[in-house]
C-alpha positions, 0 to 999 in steps of 0.5 A: 499500500502506498504511503502518502504525506499530506502537508498543509497548515489548514487542518480542514484541508488536511482532513478533506484530502485525507477523507478523499484518499480514505474513501478511495482505499488509501490507508497509510496517510500521514500529515505535516503542518508546515514545510519544516514538518514535511521535510522531517516527516519525509526523512522519517517516513519516505512516502511514496507521494507528498501532496503539499500546499505552497503557502505555509508558515515557518517554511513554504512548500517551495523551500520544503520541496527543494530540501526534500528533492535534494535528499531524494531526487525521485520524490513524488511531490504534488503541489496543491494551492489556491494561489494563482501565481504563475512564477511560483508554479513555474519555480515548483515545476523547475524544482521537480514537482509531478503535478500542480492541483489548484484549490479548491479541487474536485475529488476526481482531479485529486484521484486522477493525479494520485493514481497516475503517479502511484498506479492503481492500488 
């Protein structure tokens, strides 16, 4: 079973994503509250997929992405953000994200990305 790390400073958003993943058969789900927490949890857990917000306190998603990818060039990171800032998306793409999902997103959009990266369960 794939291990997934959800990174978002909003507890509500982590719950929404967790609920969608659980409903679709994923059970090995972990959470981080900001970029610093994400980097630490990534090192501990070595998840198969990271779903991460860009705008967070302490360390934003871009900085966390770069640190995660510096330690693991094969890390599967998908950015989920409401921000429509093309420069940040472009920087994330250049840093190696697998996909970008704009919030608010529909369940089928999230699951299409998850199954494309992880394959079917």
